[in-house]
C-alpha positions in Angstrom: 10.2 -9.3 10.7 10.5 -6.8 8.0 9.6 -6.5 4.3 11.6 -4.2 2.0 9.8 -3.1 -1.1 11.5 -1.4 -3.9 11.8 -1.0 -7.7 8.5 0.6 -8.5 6.5 3.7 -7.3 4.5 2.5 -4.2 1.1 3.5 -3.4 -0.9 2.7 -0.2 -3.4 0.5 -2.2 -0.6 -1.8 -3.2 0.1 -2.8 0.4 -3.3 -2.6 2.1 -3.9 -6.3 2.1 -0.4 -7.0 3.3 -0.8 -4.5 6.3 -4.1 -6.1 7.3 -2.8 -9.7 7.1 0.6 -9.1 8.7 0.3 -6.1 11.0 3.5 -7.4 12.9 5.8 -7.0 9.9 7.5 -3.7 9.3 7.3 -2.4 5.7 10.1 -0.3 4.2 9.9 1.5 0.9 13.4 1.6 -0.5 14.6 3.6 -3.5 17.9 3.5 -5.4 19.0 3.0 -9.0 21.8 0.5 -9.8 24.2 3.4 -10.4 23.8 4.2 -6.7 24.2 0.7 -5.2 20.5 0.1 -5.5 19.5 1.5 -2.1 20.2 5.0 -1.3 17.0 6.1 0.6 14.3 4.4 2.7 11.0 5.0 4.3 9.4 2.9 7.0 5.8 2.7 6.0 3.3 3.7 8.7 -0.5 3.0 8.9 -0.8 6.8 8.5 0.8 6.7 5.0 -1.9 7.1 2.3 -1.8 7.7 -1.3 1.8 7.6 -2.8 4.3 6.3 -0.2 7.4 8.5 0.2 10.7 7.1 -0.9 12.3 8.3 2.3 15.4 9.9 3.6 18.9 9.1 2.6 20.8 6.2 4.1 24.2 6.8 5.8 26.9 7.7 3.2 24.3 8.9 0.6 23.6 12.4 -0.3 20.4 13.3 -2.2 19.7 16.6 -4.0 16.7 17.9 -5.7 18.0 20.3 -8.5 16.3 22.4 -11.1 17.3 22.6 -14.8 20.2 24.8 -14.1 21.6 22.5 -11.4 20.6 24.6 -8.4 19.0 23.1 -5.2 15.2 23.7 -5.1 13.4 24.4 -1.8 11.1 21.8 -0.2 7.8 21.3 -2.0 9.2 22.1 -5.5 9.7 19.4 -8.1 13.1 18.7 -9.6 15.5 16.0 -10.7 17.0 13.8 -8.1 20.8 13.7 -8.0 22.6 11.2 -5.8 26.1 11.6 -4.3 28.2 9.5 -1.9 30.3 6.4 -1.6 27.8 4.2 -3.3 27.7 6.1 -6.6 29.3 4.1 -9.5 32.3 5.3 -11.5 30.2 5.2 -14.7 29.0 2.9 -17.4 31.2 0.2 -18.9 32.3 1.1 -22.5 29.8 4.0 -22.6 31.9 7.2 -22.1 29.3 9.6 -23.6 26.6 8.3 -21.4 28.9 8.3 -18.4 29.7 11.9 -19.1 26.0 12.8 -19.3 24.8 11.0 -16.3 27.7 11.4 -13.8 28.3 15.1 -13.2 30.3 17.4 -10.9 28.2 19.0 -8.1 28.4 22.6 -9.2 27.2 23.9 -5.8 29.6 21.9 -3.4 33.2 21.6 -2.9 34.1 18.0 -3.1 35.0 17.6 0.6 31.3 17.8 1.5 30.7 14.7 -0.6 31.7 11.1 0.6 32.8 10.5 -3.0 34.9 12.6 -5.5 32.3 15.4 -5.8 30.4 13.6 -8.5 26.7 13.1 -8.6 24.5 10.7 -10.4 21.7 12.3 -12.5 18.8 9.9 -12.0 16.2 11.3 -14.4 13.6 10.8 -11.6 11.3 13.7 -10.7 11.0 14.2 -7.0 10.3 16.7 -4.3 11.3 17.1 -0.6 8.3 17.4 1.7 8.4 19.7 4.7 9.2 16.7 6.9 12.4 16.0 4.8 11.0 12.9 3.2 11.3 12.6 -0.6 8.2 12.0 -2.8 8.8 10.2 -6.1 6.7 12.0 -8.9 7.8 10.1 -12.1 10.3 10.5 -14.8 11.6 13.8 -16.5 12.2 11.8 -19.7 10.5 9.1 -21.7 12.1 6.1 -19.9 9.7 3.5 -18.8 9.8 0.4 -16.7 8.4 -3.0 -17.6 8.6 -5.8 -15.2 11.4 -4.0 -13.3 13.5 -3.3 -16.3 14.3 0.3 -17.5 13.5 0.7 -21.1 14.4 3.8 -23.3 11.8 3.9 -26.0 14.0 6.4 -28.1 16.8 3.8 -28.4 14.3 1.2 -29.7 13.0 3.7 -32.1 16.4 4.5 -33.4 17.1 0.8 -33.9 13.9 0.3 -35.8 14.5 3.3 -38.1 17.8 1.8 -39.1 15.9 -0.8 -41.2 15.6 0.4 -44.8 11.8 -0.2 -44.9 11.1 1.7 -41.7 10.8 5.5 -42.1 9.4 6.4 -38.7 8.8 4.5 -35.5 7.0 5.1 -32.2 7.4 2.9 -29.1 4.9 3.0 -26.4 4.2 1.0 -23.3 0.6 -0.1 -23.0 
């Protein structure tokens, strides 16, 4: 028996009741955006996990890179943006060429033969860091994107639409 959890940051207090009630069930914390076939890394939760649960290590066929603002790989323990490569990475966004160009980039530090795909990486916008044990910790977002009931929301897009109305001069969207 196994339970796979994904979609939101996972903290040990979220699963304490489950672990006590069903100790025979294996819990897995899975991470992956839709743009990378939903699951690209996984961590089997152990009773020793406390605090924020790691999002894990890459699954077969996925490559995960933590890069700084200049696109260079950062060492373990240093936070950076998560980039995903491999066979599961999407081609881009339907009818959104500028967004595709912004989010699907060429790996500047690799030759394409080292990636399972065509050398492209998906730029997630998620802030992560590799731990010394090679597991990834999710730290949050590098932008203002928020999640509400599992849906990714860009407050800036909503603000821009609101400001198109002639009676709206300024708008601010916050999640409460």
